[in-house]
C-alpha positions in Angstrom: -9.5 4.7 -8.1 -5.8 4.4 -8.6 -2.9 5.6 -6.6 0.7 5.0 -5.5 1.9 3.5 -2.3 3.8 6.2 -0.4 4.5 4.5 2.9 4.9 0.9 3.9 4.9 -0.7 7.4 4.5 -4.2 8.6 0.9 -5.1 7.8 -0.3 -1.7 6.5 0.4 1.0 3.9 -0.6 4.4 2.8 -1.7 5.1 -0.8 -2.0 8.6 -2.4 -4.9 8.7 -4.8 -4.0 10.1 -8.2 -6.8 12.6 -8.9 -7.1 14.3 -5.5 -3.9 13.4 -3.7 -6.0 12.1 -0.9 -4.1 9.6 1.4 -5.9 6.4 2.3 -5.0 3.7 4.8 -4.5 0.1 3.3 -4.7 -2.8 5.7 -3.1 -6.2 4.9 -6.6 -7.7 4.9 -7.5 -5.6 1.8 -4.9 -7.2 -0.4 -4.6 -10.7 -1.8 -2.7 -13.1 0.6 0.2 -13.6 -1.9 0.8 -9.9 -2.4 3.2 -7.6 -0.6 3.1 -3.9 -1.5 6.1 -1.6 -1.5 6.7 2.1 -1.8 6.2 3.2 -5.4 3.8 0.3 -6.3 0.7 1.4 -8.2 -2.6 0.0 -7.1 -6.3 0.0 -8.1 -8.7 0.2 -5.2 -12.1 1.1 -3.8 -12.9 3.1 -0.7 -15.1 1.9 2.1 -15.7 2.7 5.8 -12.9 1.7 8.1 -14.4 -0.8 10.7 -11.4 -0.2 13.0 -11.9 3.6 13.0 -15.5 4.7 12.8 -16.0 7.9 10.7 -13.0 7.2 8.5 -12.6 5.4 5.2 -9.9 3.1 3.9 -8.7 1.5 0.7 -10.3 -1.9 0.0 -10.4 -4.4 -2.9 -6.8 -3.6 -3.6 -5.1 -4.9 -6.8 -1.5 -4.1 -7.7 -1.3 -2.8 -11.3 2.4 -2.0 -11.3 5.2 -3.4 -9.2 8.2 -1.0 -8.6 11.4 -2.8 -9.8 13.5 -4.0 -7.0 17.3 -3.9 -7.2 19.6 -6.6 -5.9 19.6 -6.9 -2.1 22.6 -5.2 -0.5 24.7 -7.1 2.0 24.4 -5.7 5.5 27.7 -5.2 7.3 27.2 -5.4 11.1 30.8 -4.4 11.9 32.2 -7.9 11.8 
């Protein structure tokens, strides 16, 4: 299956599958250690039972196939 990351949080993401628009949970343990996913990234994945939530499935064997371009980081002004 393929899909697009629609939400990113620390250690987990949501991916919307292309064909059915089904949303799947992605846990950091399902991606290679050197990879960090971001909203808009495209991934290839399989679906398997979610061991943390019986009766639900999650994305596993995740491989990023397209990395959304990142712009230059903006300086943050903290009112100083």
